[in-house]
C-alpha positions, 0 to 999 in steps of 0.5 A, a space after each residue: 319681389 317685383 319682376 318680369 317673367 319669361 316662360 320657356 320650354 325648360 321652365 320659368 325665368 324671373 328677372 327682378 325689376 332692379 336688375 333691369 333698372 341697374 343694367 339700363 342705367 349703366 347703358 344710359 350713362 355710357 351714352 354721349 351727352 348723358 352726365 348721369 341719372 337724376 334724383 328728384 327730392 319729393 320734399 323740396 323738389 330739388 334735382 340732384 345727380 345720382 352716384 353710380 351705385 344708386 342709378 336705379 333711383 333715376 329709372 322706373 321699370 313697368 311691366 305690362 303683359 310681356 312688354 317693358 316700359 322704362 322711365 329715365 330721369 337724366 341730367 344732360 351735358 350743356 351745349 349738346 342737342 337734347 334730341 340727339 342725346 334722347 335718340 341715342 339713349 333710346 336706340 342704345 337702351 332698347 337694343 341692349 336691354 332687349 338683348 339682355 332680358 329677351 323682353 320687348 321694350 314697348 316704350 321709353 320715356 326720357 325726362 330731362 331734369 337738369 343740365 350740367 356743364 362738364 369740366 
């Protein structure tokens, strides 16, 4: 089990990386301009929109020391400012994941893998 560990005065708390990725993904898809998480097929290089139940495949969680690093592969809405969407995503995810886990986020990388028109 890969996870992050927090030592407290009452003992050790271990949070699985998939739990962090699932929570960060749910926060990300709530952000304005984010259509969803992207999954890139290694075999043919195609990007596809992931369903809500597989959000963790579009996010990677890395832990170095006591700090988190998150990588997001997202699909954004057509016609919105990618910079504004990225700023909104970073601020929301940083605040909510730090509150949820109690672990400081060192870095958030955002990879825009596609643009989609929303009906």
